[in-house]
Jmol script that loads the backbone (N, CA, C; Angstrom):
load data "model"
ATOM      1  N   UNK A   1     -57.226  26.306 -38.222  1.00  0.00           N
ATOM      2  CA  UNK A   1     -56.446  25.081 -38.044  1.00  0.00           C
ATOM      3  C   UNK A   1     -57.065  23.950 -37.212  1.00  0.00           C
ATOM      4  N   UNK A   2     -57.732  24.431 -36.117  1.00  0.00           N
ATOM      5  CA  UNK A   2     -58.601  23.403 -35.277  1.00  0.00           C
ATOM      6  C   UNK A   2     -59.496  22.895 -36.002  1.00  0.00           C
ATOM      7  N   UNK A   3     -60.244  23.733 -36.740  1.00  0.00           N
ATOM      8  CA  UNK A   3     -61.328  23.147 -37.506  1.00  0.00           C
ATOM      9  C   UNK A   3     -61.102  22.041 -38.373  1.00  0.00           C
ATOM     10  N   UNK A   4     -59.761  22.100 -39.108  1.00  0.00           N
ATOM     11  CA  UNK A   4     -59.465  21.187 -40.099  1.00  0.00           C
ATOM     12  C   UNK A   4     -58.750  20.010 -39.202  1.00  0.00           C
ATOM     13  N   UNK A   5     -58.735  20.015 -37.833  1.00  0.00           N
ATOM     14  CA  UNK A   5     -58.306  18.736 -37.151  1.00  0.00           C
ATOM     15  C   UNK A   5     -56.679  18.918 -37.093  1.00  0.00           C
ATOM     16  N   UNK A   6     -55.992  19.963 -37.427  1.00  0.00           N
ATOM     17  CA  UNK A   6     -54.568  19.858 -37.286  1.00  0.00           C
ATOM     18  C   UNK A   6     -54.214  19.971 -35.854  1.00  0.00           C
ATOM     19  N   UNK A   7     -53.245  19.576 -35.528  1.00  0.00           N
ATOM     20  CA  UNK A   7     -52.737  19.691 -33.959  1.00  0.00           C
ATOM     21  C   UNK A   7     -51.903  20.937 -33.910  1.00  0.00           C
ATOM     22  N   UNK A   8     -52.127  21.742 -32.870  1.00  0.00           N
ATOM     23  CA  UNK A   8     -51.458  23.104 -32.592  1.00  0.00           C
ATOM     24  C   UNK A   8     -50.771  22.909 -31.389  1.00  0.00           C
ATOM     25  N   UNK A   9     -49.403  22.988 -31.232  1.00  0.00           N
ATOM     26  CA  UNK A   9     -48.639  22.602 -30.073  1.00  0.00           C
ATOM     27  C   UNK A   9     -48.436  23.653 -29.117  1.00  0.00           C
ATOM     28  N   UNK A  10     -48.661  24.858 -29.348  1.00  0.00           N
ATOM     29  CA  UNK A  10     -48.759  25.875 -28.655  1.00  0.00           C
ATOM     30  C   UNK A  10     -49.884  26.312 -27.880  1.00  0.00           C
ATOM     31  N   UNK A  11     -49.706  26.877 -26.770  1.00  0.00           N
ATOM     32  CA  UNK A  11     -50.737  27.348 -25.885  1.00  0.00           C
ATOM     33  C   UNK A  11     -51.517  28.543 -26.535  1.00  0.00           C
ATOM     34  N   UNK A  12     -52.705  28.924 -26.162  1.00  0.00           N
ATOM     35  CA  UNK A  12     -53.351  30.078 -26.565  1.00  0.00           C
ATOM     36  C   UNK A  12     -52.576  31.233 -26.123  1.00  0.00           C
ATOM     37  N   UNK A  13     -51.921  31.206 -25.115  1.00  0.00           N
ATOM     38  CA  UNK A  13     -50.994  32.382 -24.489  1.00  0.00           C
ATOM     39  C   UNK A  13     -50.106  32.813 -25.393  1.00  0.00           C
ATOM     40  N   UNK A  14     -49.260  31.752 -25.828  1.00  0.00           N
ATOM     41  CA  UNK A  14     -48.206  31.909 -26.580  1.00  0.00           C
ATOM     42  C   UNK A  14     -48.620  32.467 -27.910  1.00  0.00           C
ATOM     43  N   UNK A  15     -49.751  31.752 -28.620  1.00  0.00           N
ATOM     44  CA  UNK A  15     -50.200  32.423 -29.865  1.00  0.00           C
ATOM     45  C   UNK A  15     -50.513  33.865 -29.704  1.00  0.00           C
ATOM     46  N   UNK A  16     -51.075  34.364 -28.592  1.00  0.00           N
ATOM     47  CA  UNK A  16     -51.338  35.729 -28.273  1.00  0.00           C
ATOM     48  C   UNK A  16     -50.173  36.720 -28.254  1.00  0.00           C
ATOM     49  N   UNK A  17     -49.005  35.938 -28.007  1.00  0.00           N
ATOM     50  CA  UNK A  17     -47.768  36.725 -27.841  1.00  0.00           C
ATOM     51  C   UNK A  17     -47.156  36.900 -29.321  1.00  0.00           C
ATOM     52  N   UNK A  18     -47.654  36.023 -30.268  1.00  0.00           N
ATOM     53  CA  UNK A  18     -46.966  35.918 -31.625  1.00  0.00           C
ATOM     54  C   UNK A  18     -47.393  37.445 -32.136  1.00  0.00           C
ATOM     55  N   UNK A  19     -48.726  37.643 -31.692  1.00  0.00           N
ATOM     56  CA  UNK A  19     -49.044  39.018 -32.495  1.00  0.00           C
ATOM     57  C   UNK A  19     -48.410  40.168 -31.890  1.00  0.00           C
ATOM     58  N   UNK A  20     -47.835  40.321 -30.804  1.00  0.00           N
ATOM     59  CA  UNK A  20     -46.923  41.335 -30.175  1.00  0.00           C
ATOM     60  C   UNK A  20     -45.516  41.190 -31.013  1.00  0.00           C
ATOM     61  N   UNK A  21     -45.199  39.961 -31.286  1.00  0.00           N
ATOM     62  CA  UNK A  21     -43.904  39.737 -31.928  1.00  0.00           C
ATOM     63  C   UNK A  21     -44.049  40.486 -33.458  1.00  0.00           C
ATOM     64  N   UNK A  22     -45.236  40.316 -34.191  1.00  0.00           N
ATOM     65  CA  UNK A  22     -45.268  40.681 -35.374  1.00  0.00           C
ATOM     66  C   UNK A  22     -45.415  42.208 -35.517  1.00  0.00           C
ATOM     67  N   UNK A  23     -45.973  42.795 -34.440  1.00  0.00           N
ATOM     68  CA  UNK A  23     -46.143  44.295 -34.142  1.00  0.00           C
ATOM     69  C   UNK A  23     -44.708  44.906 -33.710  1.00  0.00           C
ATOM     70  N   UNK A  24     -43.662  44.204 -33.627  1.00  0.00           N
ATOM     71  CA  UNK A  24     -42.212  44.570 -33.268  1.00  0.00           C
ATOM     72  C   UNK A  24     -42.182  45.028 -31.683  1.00  0.00           C
ATOM     73  N   UNK A  25     -43.077  44.470 -30.880  1.00  0.00           N
ATOM     74  CA  UNK A  25     -43.217  44.883 -29.488  1.00  0.00           C
ATOM     75  C   UNK A  25     -41.987  43.656 -28.681  1.00  0.00           C
ATOM     76  N   UNK A  26     -41.564  44.299 -27.485  1.00  0.00           N
ATOM     77  CA  UNK A  26     -40.735  43.383 -26.959  1.00  0.00           C
ATOM     78  C   UNK A  26     -41.481  42.519 -26.043  1.00  0.00           C
ATOM     79  N   UNK A  27     -40.916  41.220 -25.875  1.00  0.00           N
ATOM     80  CA  UNK A  27     -41.761  40.161 -24.989  1.00  0.00           C
ATOM     81  C   UNK A  27     -42.223  40.883 -23.661  1.00  0.00           C
ATOM     82  N   UNK A  28     -43.364  40.680 -23.431  1.00  0.00           N
ATOM     83  CA  UNK A  28     -44.084  41.437 -22.338  1.00  0.00           C
ATOM     84  C   UNK A  28     -44.189  40.630 -20.804  1.00  0.00           C
ATOM     85  N   UNK A  29     -43.208  39.546 -20.700  1.00  0.00           N
ATOM     86  CA  UNK A  29     -43.100  38.795 -19.563  1.00  0.00           C
ATOM     87  C   UNK A  29     -41.656  38.290 -19.333  1.00  0.00           C
ATOM     88  N   UNK A  30     -41.342  38.214 -18.121  1.00  0.00           N
ATOM     89  CA  UNK A  30     -40.119  37.741 -17.665  1.00  0.00           C
ATOM     90  C   UNK A  30     -39.587  36.315 -18.271  1.00  0.00           C
ATOM     91  N   UNK A  31     -38.494  36.253 -18.714  1.00  0.00           N
ATOM     92  CA  UNK A  31     -38.048  35.065 -19.506  1.00  0.00           C
ATOM     93  C   UNK A  31     -37.326  34.004 -18.450  1.00  0.00           C
ATOM     94  N   UNK A  32     -38.012  32.896 -18.338  1.00  0.00           N
ATOM     95  CA  UNK A  32     -37.552  32.016 -17.410  1.00  0.00           C
ATOM     96  C   UNK A  32     -36.618  31.036 -17.781  1.00  0.00           C
ATOM     97  N   UNK A  33     -35.981  31.247 -19.060  1.00  0.00           N
ATOM     98  CA  UNK A  33     -34.788  30.229 -19.699  1.00  0.00           C
ATOM     99  C   UNK A  33     -33.881  30.135 -18.666  1.00  0.00           C
ATOM    100  N   UNK A  34     -33.375  30.780 -17.857  1.00  0.00           N
ATOM    101  CA  UNK A  34     -32.106  30.640 -17.108  1.00  0.00           C
ATOM    102  C   UNK A  34     -32.548  29.622 -16.138  1.00  0.00           C
ATOM    103  N   UNK A  35     -33.754  29.390 -15.879  1.00  0.00           N
ATOM    104  CA  UNK A  35     -34.187  28.427 -14.860  1.00  0.00           C
ATOM    105  C   UNK A  35     -34.828  26.961 -15.526  1.00  0.00           C
ATOM    106  N   UNK A  36     -35.034  27.138 -16.712  1.00  0.00           N
ATOM    107  CA  UNK A  36     -35.501  26.120 -17.423  1.00  0.00           C
ATOM    108  C   UNK A  36     -34.568  25.463 -18.533  1.00  0.00           C
ATOM    109  N   UNK A  37     -33.488  25.922 -18.909  1.00  0.00           N
ATOM    110  CA  UNK A  37     -32.735  25.432 -19.856  1.00  0.00           C
ATOM    111  C   UNK A  37     -31.135  25.539 -19.577  1.00  0.00           C
ATOM    112  N   UNK A  38     -30.486  24.716 -20.178  1.00  0.00           N
ATOM    113  CA  UNK A  38     -29.045  24.739 -19.890  1.00  0.00           C
ATOM    114  C   UNK A  38     -28.381  24.577 -21.263  1.00  0.00           C
ATOM    115  N   UNK A  39     -27.550  25.496 -21.838  1.00  0.00           N
ATOM    116  CA  UNK A  39     -26.896  25.354 -22.971  1.00  0.00           C
ATOM    117  C   UNK A  39     -25.472  25.399 -22.724  1.00  0.00           C
ATOM    118  N   UNK A  40     -24.712  24.290 -23.138  1.00  0.00           N
ATOM    119  CA  UNK A  40     -23.338  24.240 -23.153  1.00  0.00           C
ATOM    120  C   UNK A  40     -22.804  24.078 -24.319  1.00  0.00           C
ATOM    121  N   UNK A  41     -21.913  24.969 -24.762  1.00  0.00           N
ATOM    122  CA  UNK A  41     -21.234  25.038 -26.097  1.00  0.00           C
ATOM    123  C   UNK A  41     -19.916  24.073 -26.185  1.00  0.00           C
ATOM    124  N   UNK A  42     -19.337  24.027 -27.347  1.00  0.00           N
ATOM    125  CA  UNK A  42     -18.136  23.329 -27.489  1.00  0.00           C
ATOM    126  C   UNK A  42     -16.908  23.890 -26.612  1.00  0.00           C
ATOM    127  N   UNK A  43     -17.138  25.191 -26.286  1.00  0.00           N
ATOM    128  CA  UNK A  43     -16.125  25.943 -25.580  1.00  0.00           C
ATOM    129  C   UNK A  43     -16.196  25.710 -23.897  1.00  0.00           C
ATOM    130  N   UNK A  44     -17.210  24.906 -23.567  1.00  0.00           N
ATOM    131  CA  UNK A  44     -17.504  24.826 -22.339  1.00  0.00           C
ATOM    132  C   UNK A  44     -18.136  26.027 -21.505  1.00  0.00           C
ATOM    133  N   UNK A  45     -18.714  26.896 -22.383  1.00  0.00           N
ATOM    134  CA  UNK A  45     -19.464  28.102 -21.849  1.00  0.00           C
ATOM    135  C   UNK A  45     -20.999  27.594 -21.511  1.00  0.00           C
ATOM    136  N   UNK A  46     -21.570  27.978 -20.491  1.00  0.00           N
ATOM    137  CA  UNK A  46     -22.822  27.699 -20.055  1.00  0.00           C
ATOM    138  C   UNK A  46     -23.607  29.055 -20.274  1.00  0.00           C
ATOM    139  N   UNK A  47     -24.791  28.879 -21.118  1.00  0.00           N
ATOM    140  CA  UNK A  47     -25.593  30.141 -21.389  1.00  0.00           C
ATOM    141  C   UNK A  47     -26.858  29.758 -21.037  1.00  0.00           C
ATOM    142  N   UNK A  48     -27.803  30.686 -20.682  1.00  0.00           N
ATOM    143  CA  UNK A  48     -29.223  30.465 -20.217  1.00  0.00           C
ATOM    144  C   UNK A  48     -30.148  29.992 -21.401  1.00  0.00           C
ATOM    145  N   UNK A  49     -29.741  30.620 -22.747  1.00  0.00           N
ATOM    146  CA  UNK A  49     -30.721  29.972 -23.690  1.00  0.00           C
ATOM    147  C   UNK A  49     -29.829  30.133 -24.925  1.00  0.00           C
ATOM    148  N   UNK A  50     -30.493  29.557 -26.067  1.00  0.00           N
ATOM    149  CA  UNK A  50     -29.645  29.365 -27.326  1.00  0.00           C
ATOM    150  C   UNK A  50     -29.618  30.862 -27.901  1.00  0.00           C
ATOM    151  N   UNK A  51     -30.562  31.844 -27.681  1.00  0.00           N
ATOM    152  CA  UNK A  51     -30.602  33.011 -28.058  1.00  0.00           C
ATOM    153  C   UNK A  51     -29.351  33.920 -27.674  1.00  0.00           C
ATOM    154  N   UNK A  52     -28.909  33.630 -26.393  1.00  0.00           N
ATOM    155  CA  UNK A  52     -27.693  34.223 -25.754  1.00  0.00           C
ATOM    156  C   UNK A  52     -26.490  33.724 -26.344  1.00  0.00           C
ATOM    157  N   UNK A  53     -26.498  32.417 -26.545  1.00  0.00           N
ATOM    158  CA  UNK A  53     -25.244  31.807 -27.150  1.00  0.00           C
ATOM    159  C   UNK A  53     -25.239  32.603 -28.633  1.00  0.00           C
ATOM    160  N   UNK A  54     -26.180  32.659 -29.424  1.00  0.00           N
ATOM    161  CA  UNK A  54     -26.266  33.157 -30.812  1.00  0.00           C
ATOM    162  C   UNK A  54     -25.750  34.605 -30.629  1.00  0.00           C
ATOM    163  N   UNK A  55     -26.334  35.221 -29.539  1.00  0.00           N
ATOM    164  CA  UNK A  55     -25.997  36.711 -29.710  1.00  0.00           C
ATOM    165  C   UNK A  55     -24.604  37.058 -28.660  1.00  0.00           C
ATOM    166  N   UNK A  56     -23.949  35.906 -28.347  1.00  0.00           N
ATOM    167  CA  UNK A  56     -22.605  36.373 -27.705  1.00  0.00           C
ATOM    168  C   UNK A  56     -22.971  37.051 -26.370  1.00  0.00           C
ATOM    169  N   UNK A  57     -24.107  36.815 -25.660  1.00  0.00           N
ATOM    170  CA  UNK A  57     -24.250  37.405 -24.412  1.00  0.00           C
ATOM    171  C   UNK A  57     -23.506  36.625 -23.186  1.00  0.00           C
ATOM    172  N   UNK A  58     -23.720  37.048 -22.140  1.00  0.00           N
ATOM    173  CA  UNK A  58     -23.016  36.529 -20.957  1.00  0.00           C
ATOM    174  C   UNK A  58     -23.137  35.190 -20.671  1.00  0.00           C
ATOM    175  N   UNK A  59     -22.063  34.546 -20.206  1.00  0.00           N
ATOM    176  CA  UNK A  59     -22.097  32.962 -20.035  1.00  0.00           C
ATOM    177  C   UNK A  59     -21.229  32.789 -18.614  1.00  0.00           C
ATOM    178  N   UNK A  60     -21.110  31.501 -18.347  1.00  0.00           N
ATOM    179  CA  UNK A  60     -20.326  31.220 -17.346  1.00  0.00           C
ATOM    180  C   UNK A  60     -19.442  30.017 -17.752  1.00  0.00           C
ATOM    181  N   UNK A  61     -18.131  29.933 -17.514  1.00  0.00           N
ATOM    182  CA  UNK A  61     -17.369  29.048 -18.095  1.00  0.00           C
ATOM    183  C   UNK A  61     -17.465  27.835 -17.196  1.00  0.00           C
ATOM    184  N   UNK A  62     -17.421  26.585 -17.831  1.00  0.00           N
ATOM    185  CA  UNK A  62     -17.746  25.260 -17.021  1.00  0.00           C
ATOM    186  C   UNK A  62     -16.184  25.021 -16.708  1.00  0.00           C
ATOM    187  N   UNK A  63     -15.829  24.786 -15.580  1.00  0.00           N
ATOM    188  CA  UNK A  63     -14.513  24.441 -15.179  1.00  0.00           C
ATOM    189  C   UNK A  63     -14.442  23.177 -14.652  1.00  0.00           C
ATOM    190  N   UNK A  64     -15.267  22.212 -14.941  1.00  0.00           N
ATOM    191  CA  UNK A  64     -15.331  20.816 -14.409  1.00  0.00           C
ATOM    192  C   UNK A  64     -16.091  20.672 -13.107  1.00  0.00           C
ATOM    193  N   UNK A  65     -16.602  21.841 -12.705  1.00  0.00           N
ATOM    194  CA  UNK A  65     -17.522  21.834 -11.396  1.00  0.00           C
ATOM    195  C   UNK A  65     -18.793  21.079 -11.614  1.00  0.00           C
ATOM    196  N   UNK A  66     -19.330  20.469 -10.642  1.00  0.00           N
ATOM    197  CA  UNK A  66     -20.746  20.057 -11.013  1.00  0.00           C
ATOM    198  C   UNK A  66     -21.714  21.127 -11.150  1.00  0.00           C
ATOM    199  N   UNK A  67     -22.580  20.902 -12.071  1.00  0.00           N
ATOM    200  CA  UNK A  67     -23.447  22.056 -12.652  1.00  0.00           C
ATOM    201  C   UNK A  67     -24.148  22.539 -11.584  1.00  0.00           C
ATOM    202  N   UNK A  68     -24.666  21.830 -10.439  1.00  0.00           N
ATOM    203  CA  UNK A  68     -25.135  22.354  -9.351  1.00  0.00           C
ATOM    204  C   UNK A  68     -24.423  23.572  -8.708  1.00  0.00           C
ATOM    205  N   UNK A  69     -23.320  23.306  -8.549  1.00  0.00           N
ATOM    206  CA  UNK A  69     -22.234  24.535  -8.011  1.00  0.00           C
ATOM    207  C   UNK A  69     -22.242  25.814  -8.807  1.00  0.00           C
ATOM    208  N   UNK A  70     -22.258  25.586 -10.254  1.00  0.00           N
ATOM    209  CA  UNK A  70     -22.220  26.530 -11.118  1.00  0.00           C
ATOM    210  C   UNK A  70     -23.502  27.292 -11.030  1.00  0.00           C
ATOM    211  N   UNK A  71     -24.646  26.528 -11.058  1.00  0.00           N
ATOM    212  CA  UNK A  71     -25.999  27.201 -10.781  1.00  0.00           C
ATOM    213  C   UNK A  71     -26.062  28.108  -9.796  1.00  0.00           C
ATOM    214  N   UNK A  72     -25.498  27.852  -8.600  1.00  0.00           N
ATOM    215  CA  UNK A  72     -25.545  28.323  -7.458  1.00  0.00           C
ATOM    216  C   UNK A  72     -24.429  29.366  -7.191  1.00  0.00           C
ATOM    217  N   UNK A  73     -23.630  29.450  -8.362  1.00  0.00           N
ATOM    218  CA  UNK A  73     -22.443  30.631  -8.284  1.00  0.00           C
ATOM    219  C   UNK A  73     -22.984  32.215  -8.321  1.00  0.00           C
ATOM    220  N   UNK A  74     -22.348  32.932  -7.982  1.00  0.00           N
ATOM    221  CA  UNK A  74     -22.552  34.449  -7.987  1.00  0.00           C
ATOM    222  C   UNK A  74     -22.711  34.706  -9.350  1.00  0.00           C
ATOM    223  N   UNK A  75     -21.589  34.011 -10.281  1.00  0.00           N
ATOM    224  CA  UNK A  75     -21.569  34.428 -11.752  1.00  0.00           C
ATOM    225  C   UNK A  75     -22.925  34.118 -12.420  1.00  0.00           C
ATOM    226  N   UNK A  76     -23.307  32.953 -12.132  1.00  0.00           N
ATOM    227  CA  UNK A  76     -24.625  32.730 -12.888  1.00  0.00           C
ATOM    228  C   UNK A  76     -25.878  33.227 -12.122  1.00  0.00           C
ATOM    229  N   UNK A  77     -25.840  33.327 -11.136  1.00  0.00           N
ATOM    230  CA  UNK A  77     -27.139  34.271 -10.648  1.00  0.00           C
ATOM    231  C   UNK A  77     -26.966  35.570 -11.205  1.00  0.00           C
ATOM    232  N   UNK A  78     -26.075  36.218 -11.502  1.00  0.00           N
ATOM    233  CA  UNK A  78     -26.099  37.428 -12.264  1.00  0.00           C
ATOM    234  C   UNK A  78     -26.653  37.159 -13.641  1.00  0.00           C
ATOM    235  N   UNK A  79     -26.307  36.188 -14.257  1.00  0.00           N
ATOM    236  CA  UNK A  79     -26.936  35.773 -15.557  1.00  0.00           C
ATOM    237  C   UNK A  79     -28.238  35.499 -15.645  1.00  0.00           C
ATOM    238  N   UNK A  80     -28.937  34.876 -14.517  1.00  0.00           N
ATOM    239  CA  UNK A  80     -30.313  34.727 -14.240  1.00  0.00           C
ATOM    240  C   UNK A  80     -30.815  35.959 -14.009  1.00  0.00           C
ATOM    241  N   UNK A  81     -30.434  36.887 -13.325  1.00  0.00           N
ATOM    242  CA  UNK A  81     -30.936  38.223 -13.097  1.00  0.00           C
ATOM    243  C   UNK A  81     -31.022  39.011 -14.511  1.00  0.00           C
ATOM    244  N   UNK A  82     -30.115  38.809 -15.347  1.00  0.00           N
ATOM    245  CA  UNK A  82     -30.169  39.530 -16.594  1.00  0.00           C
ATOM    246  C   UNK A  82     -31.023  38.787 -17.446  1.00  0.00           C
ATOM    247  N   UNK A  83     -31.238  37.491 -17.445  1.00  0.00           N
ATOM    248  CA  UNK A  83     -32.186  36.850 -18.314  1.00  0.00           C
ATOM    249  C   UNK A  83     -33.513  37.141 -18.011  1.00  0.00           C
ATOM    250  N   UNK A  84     -33.726  37.353 -16.646  1.00  0.00           N
ATOM    251  CA  UNK A  84     -35.071  37.568 -16.203  1.00  0.00           C
ATOM    252  C   UNK A  84     -35.642  38.957 -16.993  1.00  0.00           C
ATOM    253  N   UNK A  85     -34.765  39.744 -17.331  1.00  0.00           N
ATOM    254  CA  UNK A  85     -35.027  41.095 -17.800  1.00  0.00           C
ATOM    255  C   UNK A  85     -35.083  41.124 -19.378  1.00  0.00           C
ATOM    256  N   UNK A  86     -34.608  39.990 -19.923  1.00  0.00           N
ATOM    257  CA  UNK A  86     -34.395  39.931 -21.592  1.00  0.00           C
ATOM    258  C   UNK A  86     -36.193  39.818 -22.000  1.00  0.00           C
ATOM    259  N   UNK A  87     -36.004  40.512 -23.204  1.00  0.00           N
ATOM    260  CA  UNK A  87     -37.266  40.456 -23.846  1.00  0.00           C
ATOM    261  C   UNK A  87     -37.148  40.363 -25.237  1.00  0.00           C
ATOM    262  N   UNK A  88     -35.920  39.958 -25.794  1.00  0.00           N
ATOM    263  CA  UNK A  88     -35.464  39.980 -27.125  1.00  0.00           C
ATOM    264  C   UNK A  88     -35.980  38.893 -27.884  1.00  0.00           C
ATOM    265  N   UNK A  89     -36.595  37.637 -27.471  1.00  0.00           N
ATOM    266  CA  UNK A  89     -37.050  36.714 -28.404  1.00  0.00           C
ATOM    267  C   UNK A  89     -38.475  36.199 -27.856  1.00  0.00           C
ATOM    268  N   UNK A  90     -39.029  35.352 -28.965  1.00  0.00           N
ATOM    269  CA  UNK A  90     -40.216  34.932 -28.853  1.00  0.00           C
ATOM    270  C   UNK A  90     -40.243  33.155 -29.019  1.00  0.00           C
ATOM    271  N   UNK A  91     -39.071  32.614 -28.693  1.00  0.00           N
ATOM    272  CA  UNK A  91     -38.734  31.204 -29.071  1.00  0.00           C
ATOM    273  C   UNK A  91     -39.813  30.581 -28.355  1.00  0.00           C
ATOM    274  N   UNK A  92     -40.602  29.616 -28.854  1.00  0.00           N
ATOM    275  CA  UNK A  92     -41.504  28.871 -28.187  1.00  0.00           C
ATOM    276  C   UNK A  92     -40.980  28.007 -27.047  1.00  0.00           C
ATOM    277  N   UNK A  93     -39.871  27.267 -27.209  1.00  0.00           N
ATOM    278  CA  UNK A  93     -39.233  26.441 -26.380  1.00  0.00           C
ATOM    279  C   UNK A  93     -38.894  27.171 -25.086  1.00  0.00           C
ATOM    280  N   UNK A  94     -38.678  28.448 -25.077  1.00  0.00           N
ATOM    281  CA  UNK A  94     -38.342  29.267 -23.861  1.00  0.00           C
ATOM    282  C   UNK A  94     -39.579  29.996 -23.279  1.00  0.00           C
ATOM    283  N   UNK A  95     -40.507  30.543 -24.281  1.00  0.00           N
ATOM    284  CA  UNK A  95     -41.421  31.213 -23.836  1.00  0.00           C
ATOM    285  C   UNK A  95     -42.648  30.609 -23.290  1.00  0.00           C
ATOM    286  N   UNK A  96     -42.902  29.397 -23.808  1.00  0.00           N
ATOM    287  CA  UNK A  96     -43.938  28.386 -23.265  1.00  0.00           C
ATOM    288  C   UNK A  96     -43.783  28.132 -21.778  1.00  0.00           C
ATOM    289  N   UNK A  97     -42.505  27.934 -21.410  1.00  0.00           N
ATOM    290  CA  UNK A  97     -42.149  27.764 -20.036  1.00  0.00           C
ATOM    291  C   UNK A  97     -42.096  28.978 -19.342  1.00  0.00           C
ATOM    292  N   UNK A  98     -41.803  30.181 -19.860  1.00  0.00           N
ATOM    293  CA  UNK A  98     -41.999  31.411 -19.165  1.00  0.00           C
ATOM    294  C   UNK A  98     -43.258  31.626 -18.687  1.00  0.00           C
ATOM    295  N   UNK A  99     -44.241  31.499 -19.628  1.00  0.00           N
ATOM    296  CA  UNK A  99     -45.764  31.506 -19.363  1.00  0.00           C
ATOM    297  C   UNK A  99     -46.133  30.765 -18.216  1.00  0.00           C
ATOM    298  N   UNK A 100     -45.563  29.408 -18.436  1.00  0.00           N
ATOM    299  CA  UNK A 100     -45.918  28.415 -17.197  1.00  0.00           C
ATOM    300  C   UNK A 100     -45.365  29.033 -15.716  1.00  0.00           C
ATOM    301  N   UNK A 101     -44.519  29.655 -15.835  1.00  0.00           N
ATOM    302  CA  UNK A 101     -43.724  30.203 -14.514  1.00  0.00           C
ATOM    303  C   UNK A 101     -44.223  31.741 -14.366  1.00  0.00           C
ATOM    304  N   UNK A 102     -44.954  32.202 -15.219  1.00  0.00           N
ATOM    305  CA  UNK A 102     -45.422  33.612 -14.851  1.00  0.00           C
ATOM    306  C   UNK A 102     -47.005  33.561 -14.792  1.00  0.00           C
ATOM    307  N   UNK A 103     -47.543  32.898 -13.331  1.00  0.00           N
ATOM    308  CA  UNK A 103     -48.996  32.717 -13.304  1.00  0.00           C
ATOM    309  C   UNK A 103     -49.797  34.000 -13.136  1.00  0.00           C
ATOM    310  N   UNK A 104     -49.163  34.921 -12.809  1.00  0.00           N
ATOM    311  CA  UNK A 104     -49.865  36.236 -12.576  1.00  0.00           C
ATOM    312  C   UNK A 104     -49.930  37.213 -13.950  1.00  0.00           C
ATOM    313  N   UNK A 105     -49.430  36.794 -14.832  1.00  0.00           N
ATOM    314  CA  UNK A 105     -49.290  37.433 -16.146  1.00  0.00           C
ATOM    315  C   UNK A 105     -50.769  37.653 -16.842  1.00  0.00           C
ATOM    316  N   UNK A 106     -50.870  38.801 -17.083  1.00  0.00           N
ATOM    317  CA  UNK A 106     -52.395  39.362 -17.740  1.00  0.00           C
ATOM    318  C   UNK A 106     -52.399  39.234 -19.163  1.00  0.00           C
ATOM    319  N   UNK A 107     -52.768  38.083 -19.615  1.00  0.00           N
ATOM    320  CA  UNK A 107     -52.900  37.765 -20.976  1.00  0.00           C
ATOM    321  C   UNK A 107     -53.771  38.842 -21.758  1.00  0.00           C
ATOM    322  N   UNK A 108     -54.905  39.392 -21.170  1.00  0.00           N
ATOM    323  CA  UNK A 108     -55.564  40.333 -21.707  1.00  0.00           C
ATOM    324  C   UNK A 108     -54.977  41.426 -22.418  1.00  0.00           C
ATOM    325  N   UNK A 109     -53.872  41.833 -21.750  1.00  0.00           N
ATOM    326  CA  UNK A 109     -53.030  42.996 -22.443  1.00  0.00           C
ATOM    327  C   UNK A 109     -52.408  42.706 -23.785  1.00  0.00           C
ATOM    328  N   UNK A 110     -52.180  41.591 -24.127  1.00  0.00           N
ATOM    329  CA  UNK A 110     -51.506  41.166 -25.357  1.00  0.00           C
ATOM    330  C   UNK A 110     -52.459  40.815 -26.655  1.00  0.00           C
ATOM    331  N   UNK A 111     -53.815  40.523 -26.401  1.00  0.00           N
ATOM    332  CA  UNK A 111     -54.749  40.165 -27.325  1.00  0.00           C
ATOM    333  C   UNK A 111     -55.015  41.217 -28.440  1.00  0.00           C
TER     334      UNK A 111
END
end "model"
wireframe off; spacefill off
backbone 0.3
color backbone group
């Protein structure tokens, strides 16, 4: 694609991850989505990512408090800890940022 002059919007590290995805492997890095995204649905539930919303995983109910207070709450910090352990998706919107926040990740292991 590069030789044809087409634009590739993903990093090489992310493209290496895709190989693992097609091999059925779990994501090999911590997911930073709970730090980089906020998903609020029509029922005022706050999720760390779209995948969790779609899978019906943990959320915090927004009760009109400032978002900063919710992020600092024990309930949301529990979700953050769970999200860091999640290895279930390869969505580029989440994983490109996870790669950015995982500077010590060894990409050689996934080539």
